[in-house]
C-alpha positions as CSV (number, residue, x, y, z in Angstrom):
1,V,70.2,-69.2,-18.4
2,G,69.4,-66.7,-15.8
3,V,69.9,-63.8,-18.1
4,G,67.7,-65.4,-20.8
5,A,65.0,-66.1,-18.3
6,T,65.0,-62.6,-17.1
7,R,64.6,-61.3,-20.7
8,V,61.8,-63.7,-21.4
9,S,59.9,-62.6,-18.3
10,R,60.3,-59.0,-19.2
11,R,59.0,-59.7,-22.7
12,D,56.0,-61.5,-21.2
13,A,55.3,-58.6,-18.9
14,R,55.3,-56.1,-21.9
15,G,53.0,-58.4,-23.7
16,A,50.6,-58.6,-20.7
17,T,50.6,-54.8,-20.5
18,R,49.6,-54.5,-24.2
19,A,46.9,-57.1,-23.6
20,N,45.5,-55.0,-20.7
21,A,45.5,-51.9,-22.8
22,R,43.6,-53.6,-25.6
23,A,41.1,-55.0,-23.1
24,R,40.3,-51.6,-21.7
25,S,40.0,-50.0,-25.2
26,T,38.0,-52.7,-26.8
27,P,34.2,-52.7,-25.7
28,L,32.9,-55.9,-24.3
29,R,30.1,-57.7,-26.1
30,A,27.6,-59.5,-24.0
31,P,27.3,-63.2,-24.9
32,T,24.1,-64.2,-26.7
33,D,22.2,-67.3,-26.4
34,R,20.9,-69.4,-29.2
35,A,17.8,-67.2,-29.6
36,G,20.0,-64.2,-30.3
37,R,19.1,-62.4,-27.1
38,A,21.7,-60.5,-25.3
39,S,22.5,-61.7,-21.8
40,S,22.0,-59.2,-19.0
41,V,25.2,-60.2,-17.3
42,R,28.2,-58.1,-18.2
43,S,31.6,-59.4,-17.7
44,S,34.9,-57.6,-17.5
45,V,38.2,-59.1,-18.2
46,V,41.2,-57.9,-16.4
47,V,44.6,-59.2,-17.4
48,L,47.4,-58.6,-14.9
49,A,51.0,-59.0,-15.6
50,S,52.9,-61.2,-13.3
51,G,55.3,-59.3,-11.1
52,E,53.4,-55.9,-11.3
53,D,51.5,-54.1,-8.6
54,E,48.8,-52.6,-10.8
55,P,45.4,-52.8,-9.0
56,P,42.5,-54.2,-10.8
57,E,40.2,-51.8,-12.5
58,T,36.5,-51.7,-11.5
59,T,33.6,-50.6,-13.7
60,S,30.7,-48.6,-12.2
61,T,27.3,-48.5,-13.8
62,S,25.4,-45.2,-13.3
63,T,21.7,-45.0,-13.9
64,S,20.7,-41.8,-15.8
65,S,17.7,-39.8,-14.6
66,P,14.8,-39.5,-16.9
67,P,14.5,-36.2,-18.6
68,G,12.6,-33.5,-16.7
69,S,13.1,-35.0,-13.3
70,A,15.9,-32.7,-12.2
71,Y,15.1,-30.0,-9.6
72,G,13.6,-27.0,-11.3
73,G,12.3,-29.1,-14.2
74,P,8.7,-29.4,-15.3
75,N,8.1,-32.1,-12.6
76,M,9.5,-30.0,-9.7
77,Y,6.1,-29.8,-7.9
78,A,5.5,-33.6,-8.2
79,D,9.1,-34.3,-7.0
80,S,8.7,-31.9,-4.0
81,Q,5.4,-33.5,-3.0
82,A,7.0,-36.9,-3.2
83,I,10.0,-35.8,-1.1
84,A,8.1,-33.7,1.5
85,P,4.3,-34.0,1.4
86,P,2.3,-31.2,3.0
87,S,1.7,-31.6,6.7
88,P,-1.9,-31.0,7.9
89,R,-0.6,-29.6,11.2
90,R,1.6,-27.1,9.4
91,V,-1.2,-26.0,7.2
92,F,-3.5,-25.5,10.2
93,L,-0.9,-23.6,12.2
94,G,-0.1,-21.4,9.2
95,T,-3.8,-20.6,8.6
96,L,-4.3,-19.9,12.3
97,A,-1.3,-17.6,12.4
98,T,-2.4,-15.7,9.3
99,A,-5.9,-15.3,10.8
100,G,-4.4,-14.1,14.1
101,L,-2.3,-11.5,12.3
102,A,-5.3,-10.3,10.3
103,L,-7.5,-10.0,13.4
104,G,-4.7,-8.4,15.5
105,G,-3.9,-5.8,12.8
106,N,-7.6,-5.1,12.0
107,F,-6.9,-6.0,8.4
108,L,-9.5,-4.4,6.2
109,G,-11.4,-3.5,9.3
110,I,-12.5,-7.1,10.0
111,T,-11.8,-6.9,13.7
112,G,-13.8,-3.8,14.2
113,A,-16.7,-5.2,12.1
114,L,-16.8,-8.4,14.3
115,L,-16.7,-6.4,17.5
116,S,-19.5,-4.1,16.3
117,D,-21.8,-7.1,16.6
118,F,-20.9,-7.2,20.3
119,P,-20.5,-3.6,21.5
120,D,-21.2,-4.3,25.1
121,A,-18.6,-7.1,25.3
122,A,-16.1,-4.9,23.5
123,A,-16.7,-2.0,25.9
124,S,-16.5,-4.2,29.0
125,L,-13.2,-5.7,27.8
126,R,-12.1,-2.2,26.6
127,L,-11.2,-3.7,23.2
128,D,-12.5,-0.5,21.7
129,I,-9.4,1.3,23.0
130,I,-7.5,-0.4,20.2
131,Y,-10.2,-1.3,17.6
132,P,-13.0,1.0,16.5
133,V,-16.5,-0.3,17.3
134,N,-19.3,1.2,15.3
135,G,-17.0,4.0,14.2
136,L,-15.9,4.9,17.7
137,K,-12.9,4.3,19.9
138,R,-12.5,4.7,23.6
139,C,-10.3,7.0,25.8
140,Y,-9.6,5.4,29.1
141,N,-7.7,7.3,31.8
142,P,-7.5,5.3,35.0
143,E,-5.1,7.8,36.7
144,K,-7.7,10.6,36.5
145,G,-10.8,8.4,36.7
146,Y,-12.8,8.9,33.5
147,E,-13.5,7.4,30.1
148,F,-15.5,8.2,27.0
149,V,-15.7,7.3,23.3
150,Y,-14.7,9.5,20.3
151,P,-14.8,9.2,16.5
152,E,-12.3,6.7,15.0
153,D,-10.9,9.4,12.7
154,Y,-9.9,11.6,15.6
155,L,-6.3,11.6,16.8
156,G,-4.7,12.5,20.1
157,D,-3.5,16.1,20.5
158,A,0.3,15.8,20.5
159,T,0.7,19.4,21.7
160,M,-1.5,18.8,24.7
161,A,0.3,15.5,25.5
162,A,3.7,17.3,25.3
163,R,2.5,20.0,27.7
164,N,1.2,17.4,30.2
165,A,4.5,15.5,30.0
166,N,6.5,18.8,30.6
167,R,4.2,19.7,33.5
168,Q,4.7,16.3,35.2
169,A,8.4,16.6,34.7
170,A,8.4,20.1,36.3
171,A,6.3,18.8,39.2
172,T,8.9,16.1,40.0
173,S,12.0,18.3,39.3
174,L,14.2,19.5,42.2
175,D,14.8,22.8,40.5
176,P,12.4,25.7,41.3
177,G,10.3,26.6,38.3
178,A,8.9,29.9,37.2
179,P,5.6,31.0,38.8
180,S,2.6,30.0,36.7
181,A,-0.3,32.2,35.8
182,K,-3.5,31.7,37.8
183,P,-5.9,29.4,35.8
184,P,-9.4,30.5,34.8
185,M,-12.5,29.7,36.9
186,I,-15.7,27.9,36.0
187,F,-18.5,27.1,38.5
188,G,-16.1,28.7,41.0
189,Q,-13.4,26.1,40.3
190,E,-10.0,26.4,38.8
191,V,-9.9,25.2,35.2
192,R,-6.7,23.4,34.1
193,E,-5.5,22.3,30.7
194,P,-7.2,19.3,29.2
195,Q,-6.1,15.9,30.4
196,S,-7.2,14.4,27.1
197,A,-7.9,15.9,23.7
198,F,-8.7,14.4,20.3
199,G,-9.5,15.9,17.0
200,P,-9.4,15.2,13.2
201,M,-6.0,14.9,11.6
202,G,-4.9,18.2,9.9
203,G,-7.7,20.1,11.7
204,T,-7.5,23.8,12.8
205,G,-8.6,23.1,16.4
206,E,-12.2,24.2,15.8
207,E,-13.3,20.5,16.0
208,N,-12.3,18.5,19.0
209,V,-13.3,16.8,22.2
210,S,-11.4,17.3,25.5
211,V,-11.7,16.5,29.2
212,I,-10.6,18.8,32.0
213,V,-10.3,17.6,35.6
214,S,-10.1,20.2,38.4
215,R,-10.2,19.8,42.2
216,S,-13.1,21.0,44.2
217,P,-12.5,23.4,47.2
218,P,-12.4,22.1,50.8
219,G,-15.9,21.3,52.0
220,G,-17.1,19.8,48.7
221,F,-18.9,21.2,45.7
222,R,-22.4,20.5,44.3
223,L,-23.4,21.3,40.8
224,D,-27.1,21.4,41.7
225,R,-26.6,24.5,43.8
226,F,-27.3,26.5,40.6
227,G,-30.7,24.8,40.2
228,D,-31.8,22.3,37.5
229,A,-29.9,21.6,34.3
230,R,-31.4,24.4,32.3
231,N,-30.7,27.0,35.0
232,Q,-27.1,25.8,35.3
233,A,-26.6,26.0,31.5
234,E,-28.1,29.5,31.3
235,W,-25.9,30.7,34.2
236,L,-22.8,29.1,32.5
237,L,-23.4,30.8,29.2
238,A,-24.2,34.2,30.7
239,N,-21.4,34.4,33.2
240,V,-18.6,32.3,31.8
241,L,-18.7,31.4,28.1
242,A,-20.5,34.4,26.6
243,R,-20.2,37.2,29.1
244,P,-21.5,40.7,28.1
245,G,-18.8,42.7,26.4
246,T,-16.8,39.7,25.0
247,G,-18.4,39.9,21.5
248,K,-19.8,36.4,21.9
249,T,-23.5,35.4,21.7
250,A,-24.7,32.1,23.0
251,E,-27.9,30.1,22.3
252,L,-29.0,27.1,24.5
253,Y,-30.5,24.2,22.6
254,D,-30.9,21.5,25.3
255,A,-30.0,20.8,28.9
256,Y,-30.7,17.6,30.9
257,T,-29.3,15.3,33.5
258,R,-28.7,11.5,33.7
259,L,-27.8,9.3,36.6
260,G,-25.1,6.8,36.1
261,P,-23.1,4.3,38.2
262,S,-19.5,5.2,39.2
263,G,-16.6,3.0,39.9
264,G,-17.0,3.6,43.7
265,G,-20.6,2.2,43.8
266,K,-22.2,5.6,44.2
267,G,-24.6,7.2,41.7
268,V,-23.2,10.2,39.8
269,K,-25.3,12.9,38.2
270,Y,-24.2,14.0,34.8
271,Y,-25.3,17.4,33.4
272,T,-25.3,17.7,29.6
273,F,-25.7,21.0,27.8
274,E,-26.0,21.6,24.0
275,Y,-25.4,25.2,22.9
276,T,-23.8,27.4,20.2
277,I,-21.5,30.3,20.5
278,R,-21.1,32.8,17.7
279,T,-18.6,35.6,17.1
280,E,-17.8,37.7,14.1
281,S,-15.1,35.2,13.0
282,W,-16.5,31.8,14.0
283,Y,-19.7,29.9,14.8
284,R,-19.4,26.7,16.8
285,H,-21.8,24.0,18.1
286,N,-20.9,22.5,21.5
287,V,-21.9,19.6,23.7
288,A,-20.7,19.8,27.3
289,V,-21.0,17.3,30.2
290,F,-20.2,18.1,33.8
291,A,-19.9,15.7,36.7
292,E,-18.6,16.0,40.3
293,F,-17.1,12.9,42.0
294,G,-14.6,12.4,44.8
295,G,-13.9,16.1,45.3
296,R,-13.2,16.6,41.5
297,L,-15.1,18.4,38.8
298,Y,-15.0,16.7,35.5
299,T,-15.8,18.7,32.3
300,L,-16.1,17.1,28.8
301,V,-16.5,19.5,25.9
302,A,-17.0,18.6,22.3
303,Q,-17.1,21.3,19.7
304,V,-17.5,21.5,15.9
305,P,-18.1,24.3,13.4
306,E,-21.8,24.9,12.9
307,T,-21.4,24.0,9.2
308,R,-20.4,20.4,10.2
309,W,-22.8,19.9,13.1
310,K,-25.1,17.6,11.1
311,T,-22.3,15.3,10.3
312,R,-21.2,15.1,13.9
313,E,-24.5,15.2,15.7
314,A,-24.8,11.5,16.2
315,D,-21.1,11.1,17.2
316,F,-21.4,13.9,19.8
317,G,-24.5,12.3,21.3
318,N,-22.6,9.1,21.8
319,I,-19.7,11.0,23.3
320,A,-21.9,12.6,25.9
321,K,-23.7,9.4,26.8
322,S,-20.5,7.4,27.1
323,F,-18.7,9.8,29.5
324,R,-18.2,8.1,32.9
325,V,-16.2,8.9,36.0
326,F,-14.9,6.5,38.6
327,V,-12.4,6.2,41.4
328,P,-9.0,7.2,40.0
329,T,-5.8,5.2,40.5
330,G,-3.5,8.3,40.5
């Protein structure tokens, strides 16, 4: 009996396995009510054979996405707005950062155009060192104690800057240097190389503006010892710039003085000369400004070929009027 029972149970198990296979392969039909409508409840039948450890199978229902809703589809923008709507704070900060970059970089000249409406404020804050205001930029040298404006299309003289750097390195070097040649004289003072020089890019050197600072001798020095501005200019042309026998001829156009404040609270007199110098090979128009302050003689000279004088006349006038000396920091 025991053997027969065992055979029967095995036969029943095989029958149960076949029933499970048929249940999985045969789709289930939802029951319908009397009106013929399909019920929304789905039932699954699982038949387990007695004595077996087969786990019950579960059915999962997945909801398919409507067409076009996947990322990258035609509704991508709407989906992204639904997921992460734009933040007003981020939009404001982005706009502010973009405007700051545009102003800081002078994009399309917008910063210079805005500052041109407030030239006095730009000059007092020295923003025109970076941004051109009314077509002019500022040179500010606190170590030597002077400042002036120059055309925005002028660039710094790289050769002069390199010479100044080499001269400073030689002055602080412990090795003895070679003896230097004696510098030329003007108004009885030694004339050094320019401390600042600017000119148009790709120029030949005929058009530029430069500043020279030289020390006065012990006991002081006064420019007015040669008389008024015209007398000084005539003496300068005849004895220094166009001496007889040099092949140079000079013509004086204007000479005047102006009184301006200095950084030390003392009025400084500025002497401005306009003149031309001609040789067989070149013909130049010059504007020079001289000032003495704190035992130093400051000389600004702007020159341009006579053929370009009309295009630079207004700029050179602004250069001369803007030249100012003050107590140096160096």
